[in-house]
C-alpha positions as a Python dict, from the first residue, in 0.01 Angstrom:
ca = {
    (1, 'M'): (0, 0, 0),
    (2, 'G'): (321, 187, 57),
    (3, 'P'): (612, 214, -184),
    (4, 'A'): (789, -100, -297),
    (5, 'T'): (1102, -179, -98),
    (6, 'P'): (1356, -460, -147),
    (7, 'A'): (1168, -663, 117),
    (8, 'T'): (829, -624, -51),
    (9, 'L'): (976, -685, -396),
    (10, 'A'): (1100, -1025, -279),
    (11, 'T'): (745, -1142, -202),
    (12, 'P'): (684, -1461, -404),
    (13, 'L'): (409, -1461, -665),
    (14, 'T'): (100, -1663, -580),
    (15, 'V'): (-222, -1722, -773),
    (16, 'Q'): (-564, -1809, -633),
    (17, 'P'): (-892, -1858, -820),
    (18, 'L'): (-1161, -1598, -759),
    (19, 'R'): (-1466, -1737, -584),
    (20, 'D'): (-1723, -1484, -704),
    (21, 'R'): (-1641, -1452, -1077),
    (22, 'P'): (-1429, -1616, -1347),
    (23, 'G'): (-1066, -1523, -1293),
    (24, 'A'): (-782, -1519, -1044),
    (25, 'Q'): (-608, -1309, -783),
    (26, 'L'): (-234, -1253, -806),
    (27, 'S'): (-38, -1177, -490),
    (28, 'G'): (323, -1078, -438),
    (29, 'S'): (576, -946, -683),
    (30, 'C'): (610, -1000, -1058),
    (31, 'D'): (970, -957, -1170),
    (32, 'L'): (1253, -1156, -1327),
    (33, 'D'): (1243, -1420, -1052),
    (34, 'S'): (871, -1485, -1092),
    (35, 'R'): (829, -1431, -1466),
    (36, 'Q'): (783, -1802, -1548),
    (37, 'A'): (519, -1833, -1274),
    (38, 'L'): (337, -1528, -1412),
    (39, 'V'): (339, -1661, -1768),
    (40, 'A'): (208, -1998, -1644),
    (41, 'A'): (-62, -1825, -1437),
    (42, 'L'): (-171, -1614, -1732),
    (43, 'G'): (-195, -1928, -1945),
    (44, 'V'): (-439, -2074, -1693),
    (45, 'V'): (-629, -1745, -1654),
    (46, 'T'): (-676, -1698, -2029),
    (47, 'A'): (-813, -2054, -2055),
    (48, 'I'): (-1095, -1973, -1812),
    (49, 'P'): (-1419, -1971, -2013),
    (50, 'G'): (-1647, -1671, -2036),
    (51, 'P'): (-1667, -1335, -2211),
    (52, 'V'): (-1484, -1154, -1928),
    (53, 'V'): (-1199, -1293, -1720),
    (54, 'H'): (-1112, -1096, -1407),
    (55, 'L'): (-761, -1053, -1268),
    (56, 'D'): (-748, -909, -918),
    (57, 'L'): (-415, -734, -868),
    (58, 'S'): (-495, -572, -532),
    (59, 'A'): (-237, -788, -351),
    (60, 'V'): (41, -735, -607),
    (61, 'V'): (316, -510, -472),
    (62, 'F'): (517, -471, -793),
    (63, 'L'): (502, -548, -1165),
    (64, 'D'): (812, -494, -1378),
    (65, 'T'): (783, -389, -1742),
    (66, 'A'): (810, -748, -1866),
    (67, 'A'): (523, -850, -1636),
    (68, 'V'): (309, -567, -1770),
    (69, 'A'): (400, -677, -2125),
    (70, 'A'): (289, -1033, -2038),
    (71, 'L'): (-43, -896, -1910),
    (72, 'A'): (-84, -694, -2232),
    (73, 'R'): (-15, -1005, -2443),
    (74, 'A'): (-272, -1205, -2245),
    (75, 'A'): (-529, -926, -2283),
    (76, 'A'): (-461, -903, -2657),
    (77, 'A'): (-496, -1282, -2695),
    (78, 'L'): (-836, -1273, -2525),
    (79, 'S'): (-938, -971, -2732),
    (80, 'R'): (-865, -1166, -3052),
    (81, 'Q'): (-1113, -1427, -2922),
    (82, 'G'): (-1376, -1155, -2866),
    (83, 'R'): (-1320, -1175, -2489),
    (84, 'R'): (-1185, -934, -2224),
    (85, 'L'): (-926, -946, -1946),
    (86, 'L'): (-1039, -700, -1681),
    (87, 'L'): (-775, -589, -1431),
    (88, 'H'): (-884, -491, -1080),
    (89, 'D'): (-684, -266, -844),
    (90, 'P'): (-349, -273, -1028),
    (91, 'P'): (-40, -155, -840),
    (92, 'H'): (116, 184, -903),
    (93, 'S'): (397, 19, -1100),
    (94, 'L'): (150, -99, -1368),
    (95, 'R'): (0, 247, -1400),
    (96, 'K'): (349, 398, -1444),
    (97, 'V'): (437, 150, -1722),
    (98, 'V'): (105, 224, -1897),
    (99, 'E'): (183, 597, -1881),
    (100, 'M'): (529, 539, -2034),
    (101, 'F'): (414, 291, -2302),
    (102, 'P'): (50, 369, -2383),
    (103, 'D'): (50, 210, -2729),
    (104, 'E'): (209, -113, -2611),
    (105, 'C'): (-37, -130, -2319),
    (106, 'A'): (-347, -39, -2519),
    (107, 'A'): (-498, -389, -2473),
    (108, 'L'): (-501, -351, -2092),
    (109, 'E'): (-838, -272, -1942),
    (110, 'V'): (-864, -159, -1581),
    (111, 'A'): (-1197, -183, -1398),
    (112, 'A'): (-1338, 151, -1289),
}
């Protein structure tokens, strides 16, 4: 995907269950306008049973720092239960936040 522009950043956040493994796919943009939807989606995702819950981010165009923090909190909550939140194909914005705040993002696990 190309760089985020005002038009792509305005893409609404949607969530769909994954068909092939326990988890969900997020699509769109995660920012101030969609923060409540993201938090609600992560509540559903972290309630999915199983040792590993997958979150496909390949269709996410942008995650702001608060969205990345919400992902880190969800991953930490699962970790405390002895479970994992495995992120797939995160956008460049997530990788930049992880580079800037490695300690705060330590709970995030990206699939190879």
